[in-house]
GUGUSE-783366 format. One line per 2 residues: number of its first residue (from 0); for each residue z, y negated, x negated of N, C-alpha, C. Coordinates in Angstrom, 2 decimals, padded with zeros to 5 digits, m for minus. Each point is the difference from the previous one (the first is absolute). Example, Ala and Ser with C-alpha at 12.3 -4.5 7.8 and 13.67 -1.06 7.14 Angstrom:
<rs>
0 = 007.80:005.69:m013.19:000.00:m001.19:000.89:000.00:m001.20:m000.90 ~ m000.72:m001.05:000.35:000.06:m001.19:m000.82:000.73:m001.09:000.77;
</rs>
This chain:
<rs>
0 = 000.00:001.20:m000.83:000.00:m001.20:000.83:000.00:m001.26:m000.87 ~ 000.86:000.01:m001.00:000.15:m001.18:m000.85:m001.29:m000.28:m000.78;
2 = m000.61:001.07:m000.57:m001.22:m000.17:m000.77:m001.14:m000.48:000.88 ~ m000.09:000.49:001.21:m001.09:m000.42:000.89:000.15:m001.46:000.39;
4 = 001.22:m000.47:000.15:000.23:m001.41:000.31:m000.53:m000.90:m001.11 ~ 000.33:000.36:m001.26:m000.44:m000.81:m001.13:m001.51:000.07:m000.18;
6 = m000.59:001.18:000.26:m001.45:000.14:m000.09:m000.69:m000.87:001.05 ~ 000.55:m000.01:001.23:m000.55:m000.83:001.07:000.11:m001.48:m000.36;
8 = 001.15:m000.40:m000.54:000.19:m001.39:m000.40:m000.97:m000.40:m001.11 ~ m000.22:000.88:m000.96:m000.95:m000.28:m001.08:m001.41:m000.13:000.56;
10 = m000.37:000.86:000.95:m001.33:m000.10:000.62:m000.16:m001.31:000.73 ~ 001.05:m000.47:000.69:m000.08:m001.27:000.71:m000.18:m001.15:m000.98;
12 = 000.68:000.06:m001.13:m000.13:m001.05:m001.01:m001.41:m000.03:m000.55 ~ m000.57:001.17:m000.28:m001.36:000.07:m000.50:m000.97:m000.58:001.02;
14 = 000.21:000.32:001.27:m000.86:m000.51:001.06:000.08:m001.51:000.06 ~ 001.22:m000.56:m000.08:000.16:m001.44:000.03:m000.71:m000.66:m001.17;
16 = 000.11:000.59:m001.18:m000.66:m000.56:m001.16:m001.51:m000.01:000.20 ~ m000.53:001.07:000.56:m001.43:000.05:000.24:m000.44:m001.07:000.98;
18 = 000.80:m000.19:001.06:m000.34:m001.02:000.98:m000.03:m001.38:m000.64 ~ 000.97:m000.28:m000.84:000.08:m001.31:m000.63:m001.19:m000.21:m000.93;
20 = m000.32:001.00:m000.81:m001.10:m000.18:m000.92:m001.34:m000.06:000.73 ~ m000.13:000.65:001.12:m001.26:m000.03:000.74:m000.16:m001.31:000.76;
22 = 001.09:m000.62:000.39:m000.07:m001.22:000.78:m000.38:m001.22:m000.82 ~ 000.30:m000.01:m001.28:m000.24:m001.17:m000.84:m001.32:000.16:m000.75;
24 = m000.83:m001.02:000.04:m001.20:m000.02:m000.81:000.32:m000.72:m001.30 ~ m000.10:000.72:m001.10:000.31:m000.60:m001.29:m001.26:000.05:m000.84;
26 = m000.42:m001.15:m000.48:m001.19:m000.07:m000.83:000.32:000.55:m001.38 ~ m000.98:000.61:m000.61:000.17:000.46:m001.38:000.12:m001.22:m000.90;
28 = 000.77:000.13:m001.06:000.27:m001.15:m000.87:m001.28:m000.57:m000.60 ~ m001.01:000.83:m000.24:m001.22:m000.48:m000.63:m001.07:m000.44:000.99;
30 = 000.23:000.18:001.31:m001.03:m000.34:000.97:m000.10:m001.51:000.17 ~ m001.19:m000.43:000.38:m000.23:m001.44:000.18:000.66:m000.48:001.28;
32 = 000.75:m001.09:m000.04:000.65:m000.51:001.19:m001.03:m000.57:000.98 ~ 000.32:000.13:001.30:m000.91:m000.53:001.00:000.30:m001.46:000.29;
34 = 001.16:m000.48:m000.36:000.40:m001.38:000.22:000.05:m000.73:m001.34 ~ 000.13:m001.31:000.06:000.15:m000.81:m001.20:001.31:000.38:m000.68;
36 = m000.07:000.38:m001.26:001.18:000.47:m000.75:001.09:m001.06:m000.08 ~ m000.36:m001.27:m000.08:001.01:m001.05:m000.11:000.82:m000.13:001.29;
38 = m000.60:000.31:001.15:000.75:m000.04:001.26:001.01:001.13:000.08 ~ m000.29:001.08:m000.69:000.85:001.19:000.07:001.11:m000.01:m001.05;
40 = 000.07:m001.01:m000.83:001.00:m000.09:m001.07:001.36:m000.36:000.59 ~ 001.05:000.72:m000.40:001.35:m000.29:000.48:000.72:m000.89:m001.01;
42 = 001.23:m000.39:000.33:000.79:m000.82:m000.92:000.34:000.76:m001.28 ~ 000.11:001.32:000.10:000.30:000.82:m001.17:m001.23:000.50:m000.72;
44 = m001.18:m000.57:000.28:m001.28:000.33:m000.63:m000.50:001.40:000.36 ~ 000.52:000.59:001.06:m000.52:001.27:000.50:m001.12:m000.31:000.99;
46 = m000.70:001.02:000.45:m001.10:m000.17:000.94:000.43:000.47:001.37 ~ m000.17:m000.85:001.01:000.38:000.35:001.38:m000.91:001.09:000.52;
48 = 000.56:000.90:000.81:m000.75:001.09:000.61:000.13:m000.11:001.51 ~ m001.10:000.19:000.70:m000.03:m000.10:001.46:000.63:001.25:000.61;
50 = 000.77:m000.19:001.07:000.51:001.14:000.74:m001.09:000.47:000.95 ~ 000.28:000.93:000.87:m001.01:000.56:000.90:m000.60:m001.07:000.90;
52 = 000.83:m000.82:000.60:m000.49:m000.94:001.00:m000.11:m001.44:m000.48 ~ 000.66:m000.36:m001.08:m000.04:m001.38:m000.44:000.72:m000.20:m001.31;
54 = 000.28:m001.26:m000.29:000.68:m000.39:m001.23:001.45:m000.32:000.32 ~ 000.92:000.69:m000.65:001.42:m000.15:000.30:000.69:m000.77:m001.11;
56 = 000.77:m001.01:000.40:000.79:m000.76:m000.96:001.47:000.27:000.26 ~ 000.82:m000.15:m001.02:001.43:000.17:000.14:000.68:m001.33:m000.28;
58 = 000.92:m000.35:000.86:000.77:m001.24:m000.13:001.43:000.41:m000.30 ~ 000.54:m000.44:m001.13:001.36:000.35:m000.37:000.89:m001.23:000.03;
60 = 001.30:000.25:m000.01:001.04:m001.02:000.07:m000.05:m000.73:001.35 ~ m000.30:000.76:001.04:m000.03:m000.56:001.36:001.44:m000.18:000.47;
62 = 000.29:m001.15:000.59:001.34:m000.30:000.49:000.41:001.02:001.05 ~ 001.27:000.38:m000.02:000.48:001.05:000.91:m000.08:m000.38:001.47;
64 = m000.07:m001.27:000.30:m000.07:m000.43:001.40:m001.43:m000.35:000.43 ~ m000.98:000.30:m000.84:m001.40:m000.24:000.37:m000.39:000.99:001.10;
66 = m000.94:m000.41:000.85:m000.50:000.90:001.03:m001.52:000.06:m000.07 ~ m000.58:000.86:000.83:m001.45:000.19:m000.03:m000.74:m001.30:000.31;
68 = 000.54:m000.79:000.90:m000.65:m001.25:000.38:m000.08:m000.97:m001.18 ~ 001.08:m000.10:m000.77:000.01:m000.87:m001.18:m001.05:000.43:m001.01;
70 = m000.07:001.30:m000.25:m000.96:000.51:m000.97:m001.42:m000.13:000.53 ~ m000.18:000.28:001.28:m001.33:m000.15:000.61:m000.48:m001.45:m000.09;
72 = 000.89:m000.94:000.27:m000.37:m001.42:m000.09:m000.35:m000.40:m001.44 ~ 000.79:000.48:m000.95:m000.24:m000.35:m001.41:m001.30:000.59:m000.51;
74 = m000.24:001.28:000.27:m001.16:000.68:m000.58:m001.22:m000.03:000.90 ~ 000.14:m000.43:001.24:m001.15:m000.16:000.88:m000.89:m001.15:m000.42;
76 = 000.53:m000.91:m000.81:m000.79:m001.13:m000.51:m001.12:000.45:m000.93 ~ 000.15:001.18:m000.60:m000.95:000.46:m001.01:m001.09:000.90:000.57;
78 = 000.16:000.44:001.24:m000.98:000.88:000.63:000.67:000.80:001.10 ~ m000.79:000.83:000.66:000.54:000.82:001.09:000.84:001.14:m000.56;
80 = 001.26:000.06:000.42:000.89:001.07:m000.42:m000.28:001.21:000.89 ~ m000.52:001.08:m000.60:m000.30:001.21:000.77:001.25:000.79:000.31;
82 = 000.93:000.04:m000.94:001.19:000.81:000.16:001.13:m000.63:m000.81 ~ 001.23:000.16:000.50:001.17:m000.59:m000.65:001.16:000.97:000.12;
84 = 000.58:000.37:m001.13:001.18:000.87:m000.02:001.15:m000.77:m000.60 ~ 001.08:m000.10:000.74:001.20:m000.69:m000.44:001.16:000.97:000.20;
86 = 000.37:000.72:m001.06:001.03:001.03:000.12:001.39:m000.62:000.10 ~ 000.81:000.58:000.89:001.36:m000.48:000.23:001.00:001.01:m000.50;
88 = 001.14:m000.49:m000.45:001.11:000.85:m000.40:000.62:000.58:001.27 ~ 000.23:001.29:000.02:000.53:000.66:001.21:001.40:m000.46:000.35;
90 = 000.82:m000.19:m001.00:001.39:m000.36:000.27:000.15:m001.45:000.43 ~ m000.63:m000.91:m000.73:000.22:m001.42:000.26:m001.02:m000.58:000.99;
92 = m001.19:000.59:000.07:m001.04:m000.54:000.85:m000.78:m001.13:m000.64 ~ 000.35:m000.36:m001.22:m000.70:m001.06:m000.71:m001.20:000.56:m000.76;
94 = m000.90:m000.89:m000.40:m001.18:000.37:m000.77:000.44:000.53:m001.36 ~ m000.69:001.04:m000.46:000.34:000.60:m001.30:m000.40:m000.86:m001.18;
96 = m000.88:m000.97:000.20:m000.34:m000.88:m001.11:m001.46:000.03:m000.38 ~ m000.80:000.78:000.72:m001.42:000.03:m000.31:m000.80:000.19:001.29;
98 = m001.27:m000.34:m000.07:m000.91:000.18:001.13:m001.34:000.46:m000.53 ~ m000.71:000.80:000.78:m001.35:000.43:m000.33:m000.94:m000.60:001.03;
100 = m001.04:m000.67:m000.48:m000.93:m000.70:000.88:m001.41:000.47:m000.33 ~ m000.77:000.33:001.05:m001.35:000.49:m000.19:m001.02:m001.01:000.50;
102 = m001.01:m000.25:m000.82:m001.13:m000.86:000.35:m001.27:000.85:m000.01 ~ m001.00:m000.42:000.78:m001.26:000.74:000.08:m000.86:m000.21:m001.24;
104 = 000.04:m001.18:m000.58:m000.89:m000.29:m001.13:000.78:m000.33:m001.26 ~ m000.64:000.22:m001.12:000.59:m000.32:m001.30:000.22:m001.50:m000.14;
106 = m000.92:m000.80:000.53:000.11:m001.45:m000.11:001.26:m000.52:000.70 ~ 000.32:000.54:001.19:001.20:m000.42:000.72:001.26:000.41:m000.76;
108 = 000.00:001.24:m000.50:001.15:000.48:m000.76:000.19:m000.81:m001.27 ~ m001.09:m000.29:m000.70:000.06:m000.80:m001.23:000.54:m001.40:000.30;
110 = m000.45:m000.60:001.12:000.49:m001.32:000.38:001.51:000.03:000.26 ~ 000.48:001.07:000.63:001.44:000.13:000.27:000.79:000.19:m001.29;
112 = m000.52:000.82:m000.90:000.69:000.23:m001.28:000.08:m001.29:m000.80 ~ m001.11:m000.72:m000.08:m000.03:m001.24:m000.78:000.77:m001.13:000.69;
114 = m000.11:m000.08:001.33:000.59:m001.13:000.72:001.48:000.13:000.28 ~ 000.51:001.22:000.11:001.41:000.17:000.38:000.90:000.46:m001.15;
116 = m000.58:000.41:m001.13:000.82:000.47:m001.12:000.86:m001.14:m000.53 ~ 001.28:000.29:m000.20:000.98:m000.95:m000.52:000.15:m001.24:000.89;
118 = m000.08:000.20:001.31:000.27:m001.08:000.95:001.30:000.30:000.74 ~ 000.47:m000.98:000.75:001.26:000.16:000.74:m000.27:000.44:001.43;
120 = 000.82:000.95:000.46:000.02:000.40:001.40:001.47:000.18:000.36 ~ 000.46:m000.80:000.94:001.42:m000.01:000.39:000.89:m000.24:m001.22;
122 = m000.32:m001.00:m000.79:000.77:m000.42:m001.18:000.14:001.08:m001.06 ~ m000.94:000.94:m000.04:000.03:001.05:m001.00:m001.42:000.13:m000.58;
124 = m000.10:000.07:m001.32:m001.31:000.11:m000.65:m000.53:001.41:000.15 ~ m001.18:000.13:000.60:m000.60:001.32:000.19:m001.04:000.26:m001.09;
126 = m000.22:001.27:m000.27:m000.99:000.43:m000.99:m001.01:000.88:000.72 ~ m001.28:m000.28:m000.23:m001.07:000.69:000.72:m000.98:000.59:m001.01;
128 = m000.39:001.26:000.23:m001.01:000.64:m000.83:m000.62:001.15:000.79 ~ m001.04:000.61:m000.55:m000.64:001.13:000.66:000.92:001.21:m000.07;
130 = 000.03:000.79:001.08:000.89:001.15:000.05:m000.56:001.20:m000.75 ~ m001.30:000.24:000.10:m000.61:001.15:m000.66:m000.86:m000.49:m001.15;
132 = 000.32:000.51:m001.20:m000.72:m000.45:m001.19:m000.34:001.17:m000.90 ~ m001.02:m000.21:m000.81:m000.36:000.93:m001.06:000.49:m000.66:m001.28;
134 = 000.68:000.73:m000.88:000.56:m000.63:m001.20:m001.09:m000.61:m000.88 ~ 000.36:m001.03:m000.76:m000.99:m000.61:m000.89:m000.41:000.97:m001.10;
136 = m001.21:m000.17:m000.54:m000.45:000.89:m001.08:000.96:m000.05:m001.18 ~ 000.23:001.16:m000.59:000.86:000.07:m001.17:001.46:000.23:000.34;
138 = 000.37:m000.11:001.26:001.39:000.24:000.39:000.25:001.47:000.28 ~ m001.05:000.79:000.11:000.16:001.42:000.28:000.09:000.23:001.48;
140 = m000.66:001.01:000.47:m000.03:000.28:001.43:001.08:000.95:000.43 ~ 000.86:000.40:m000.92:001.03:000.96:000.38:001.10:m000.70:000.75;
142 = 000.39:000.57:001.06:001.08:m000.59:000.78:000.89:001.10:000.52 ~ 000.89:m000.34:000.85:000.87:000.99:000.61:001.18:000.34:m000.88;
144 = 000.63:001.09:000.38:001.23:000.39:m000.69:m000.29:000.65:m001.33 ~ 000.74:m000.39:m000.99:m000.09:000.64:m001.29:m001.21:m000.39:m000.82;
146 = m000.67:m001.08:000.36:m001.22:m000.39:m000.70:000.28:m000.39:m001.45 ~ 001.18:m000.50:m000.30:000.30:m000.47:m001.34:000.53:001.07:m000.92;
148 = 000.22:001.21:000.51:000.57:001.05:m000.83:m001.05:000.64:m000.90 ~ 000.48:000.53:m001.11:m000.89:000.72:m000.89:m000.28:001.38:000.58;
150 = m001.21:000.55:m000.26:m000.31:001.34:000.50:000.94:001.04:m000.57 ~ 000.33:000.98:000.80:000.87:001.07:m000.46:001.47:m000.32:000.13;
152 = 000.33:m001.18:000.40:001.41:m000.36:000.15:000.35:m000.04:001.47 ~ 001.15:000.48:000.33:000.48:m000.12:001.36:001.43:m000.51:m000.03;
154 = 000.41:m000.54:001.11:001.37:m000.51:000.05:000.95:001.18:000.07 ~ 001.07:m000.09:m000.75:000.98:001.08:000.04:000.97:m000.24:001.14;
156 = 000.56:001.06:000.47:000.96:m000.10:001.09:001.40:000.08:m000.57 ~ 000.89:m000.67:000.64:001.38:000.08:m000.45:000.56:001.37:000.35;
158 = 000.90:000.47:m000.80:000.56:001.32:000.22:001.43:m000.12:000.51 ~ 000.34:000.95:000.80:001.38:000.07:000.48:000.88:000.42:m001.16;
160 = 001.22:m000.53:m000.06:000.87:000.40:m001.11:000.35:001.48:000.07 ~ m000.04:000.66:m001.14:000.40:001.39:m000.08:m001.10:000.98:000.34;
162 = m001.23:m000.44:000.27:m001.09:000.92:000.32:m000.97:000.07:m001.18 ~ m000.32:001.21:m000.40:m000.96:000.20:m001.09:m000.99:001.08:000.43;
164 = m001.21:m000.10:m000.51:m001.00:001.04:000.26:m000.12:000.86:m001.25 ~ m000.13:001.33:000.24:m000.23:000.88:m001.14:m001.50:000.12:m000.25;
166 = m000.41:000.90:m000.91:m001.41:000.13:m000.39:m000.88:000.43:001.17 ~ 000.55:000.71:000.96:m000.79:000.45:001.16:m000.13:m001.08:001.06;
168 = 000.69:m001.12:m000.16:m000.05:m001.06:001.00:001.09:000.15:001.05 ~ 000.86:001.00:m000.16:001.11:000.18:000.94:001.09:m000.99:m000.32;
170 = 000.69:m000.45:001.04:001.08:m000.97:m000.19:001.30:000.75:m000.23 ~ 000.66:m000.36:m001.07:001.32:000.56:m000.31:001.04:m001.06:000.23;
172 = 001.01:000.31:000.78:001.05:m000.97:000.30:001.18:000.28:m000.91 ~ 000.39:m001.04:m000.74:001.16:000.13:m000.90:001.27:m000.23:000.80;
174 = 000.98:000.82:m000.23:001.26:m000.18:000.72:001.14:m000.05:m000.93;
</rs>
């Protein structure tokens, strides 16, 4: 029973990973961009990548008492906002501090990034940039967990006091 549960859970994780990778269109690093490269440049010199339906920007340092209307008014000046996500803290009900905003075109998203970055909203300076990016050349495309580790090395686990393994891998408890 226990093994089948873990096998089922592993299968579900694999399925989720496949769905995520199939849903996102990622251009090859060497392929020619379809848009003007300068429009796709982020503040960190990475290249913005389009999501399935549009261009998504992330707004950080959002005031905890901001609401969708405030953000819609601020970012509606730059173009039509297709989608807006403003995550709230479950316990307090306040904004977590960031928002995701989707625009249909790169030009609208670029205008929002350039026009709203390092501006004030509710007496707090917000930071705006593209949410999905491809790293700049030379930074390495490796990401995720353990990317900085050397090959062949793994993290060791802490051992319980008084437990030793013998040559067969059996645990011997000292008493």
